[in-house]
C-alpha positions in Angstrom: -27.4 -3.7 4.5 -26.3 -1.0 6.9 -24.4 1.9 5.3 -21.5 1.8 7.8 -21.1 -1.9 7.3 -21.2 -1.5 3.5 -18.5 1.3 3.8 -16.4 -0.9 6.0 -16.6 -3.8 3.6 -15.7 -1.6 0.6 -12.7 -0.1 2.4 -11.2 -3.2 4.1 -12.4 -6.3 2.2 -10.4 -5.7 -0.9 -7.2 -4.9 1.0 -7.6 -8.0 3.3 -8.4 -10.2 0.3 -5.3 -8.9 -1.6 -3.1 -9.5 1.5 -4.4 -12.9 2.2 -4.1 -14.0 -1.4 -0.6 -12.7 -1.6 0.2 -14.6 1.7 -1.2 -17.8 0.4 0.6 -17.5 -3.0 3.9 -16.9 -1.2 3.4 -19.8 1.2 2.5 -22.2 -1.6 5.3 -21.1 -3.9 8.0 -21.4 -1.2 7.2 -25.0 -0.4 5.5 -25.1 2.9 4.4 -28.7 2.4 8.0 -29.9 2.0 9.4 -27.8 4.9 10.3 -29.1 8.3 8.9 -27.7 11.6 10.9 -24.6 12.3 11.3 -23.8 8.6 7.4 -23.7 8.2 7.2 -20.9 10.7 9.8 -18.9 8.8 7.9 -19.3 5.5 4.6 -18.4 7.1 6.2 -15.4 8.8 7.7 -14.2 5.5 4.3 -14.8 3.9 2.7 -12.3 6.3 5.5 -9.8 6.3 5.7 -9.2 2.5 2.1 -8.2 1.9 2.1 -6.3 5.2 5.0 -4.2 4.1 3.6 -3.6 0.6 0.2 -2.5 1.9 1.6 -0.3 4.6 4.1 1.3 2.2 1.2 2.0 -0.2 -0.7 3.6 2.6 2.3 5.8 3.5 2.6 6.8 -0.2 -1.0 7.9 -0.3 -0.4 9.8 2.9 2.6 11.6 1.5 0.6 12.4 -1.7 -2.3 13.7 0.4 0.0 16.1 2.3 1.2 17.6 -1.0 4.8 16.4 -0.9 4.7 15.2 -4.5 3.2 18.4 -5.9 6.5 19.6 -7.3 7.3 16.3 -9.0 3.8 16.1 -10.5 4.0 19.7 -11.7 7.3 19.0 -13.4 6.0 15.8 -15.0 2.9 17.7 -16.2 5.0 20.5 -17.6 7.3 18.1 -19.3 4.4 16.2 -20.9 2.8 19.4 -22.1 6.0 20.6 -23.6 6.2 17.5 -25.8 2.7 18.1 -27.1 2.5 20.6 -30.0 1.1 23.8 -28.6 1.2 22.4 -25.1 3.5 25.0 -23.7 0.8 27.6 -24.0 -1.3 25.6 -21.6 1.3 25.3 -18.8 -0.1 27.2 -15.8 1.7 28.5 -12.7 2.8 26.2 -10.0 0.6 28.0 -7.4 -2.5 27.3 -9.6 -1.5 23.7 -10.0 -1.1 23.2 -6.2 -4.4 25.0 -5.5 -6.2 22.7 -8.0 -4.6 19.6 -6.5 -5.4 20.6 -2.9 -9.0 21.1 -3.8 -9.3 17.6 -5.2 -7.5 15.7 -2.4 -9.5 13.6 -0.1 -7.6 10.3 0.1 -8.2 7.8 2.8 -5.2 5.8 3.7 -5.8 4.6 7.3 -7.3 1.3 6.1 -4.0 0.5 4.3 -2.0 1.2 7.5 -4.3 -0.8 9.7 -4.4 -3.9 7.5 -0.7 -3.8 6.7 0.1 -3.2 10.4 -1.9 -6.3 11.4 0.0 -8.4 8.9 3.3 -7.0 10.1 2.4 -7.7 13.7 1.5 -11.3 12.8 4.8 -11.7 11.0 6.7 -10.3 14.0 4.9 -12.7 16.4 5.7 -15.6 14.1 9.3 -14.5 14.0 9.5 -14.4 17.8 8.0 -17.9 18.0 10.5 -19.0 15.3 13.4 -17.8 17.4 12.2 -19.6 20.5 11.4 -22.9 18.9 14.2 -25.4 18.9 
């Protein structure tokens, strides 16, 4: 198989599968079979919106982490954890060393989460617009 196709499948297939499974589970558990015409559109729209928002939010969280906005929180948690371990306070480094080490290890890809989540949100918005125009 082509390397680019294999990479695409690795990045997107899991996210799409999770989102579709979440959508189907939501639709089934909220009684699509027993719903009437307009109510079916609402259930399906909600089914697309929830995983779309979850996946997009996760992608935005990865983006924030990748930019280093959580470094202070992570350093504080690491320092707190090491202070609870006997002899751990001796291993607490400087904040600048911590940030440098984290910056060297960052290479997160988040765009696939934003794309898949965005597609699900757009589908939810389209179904909501149709829901509002159906009588």
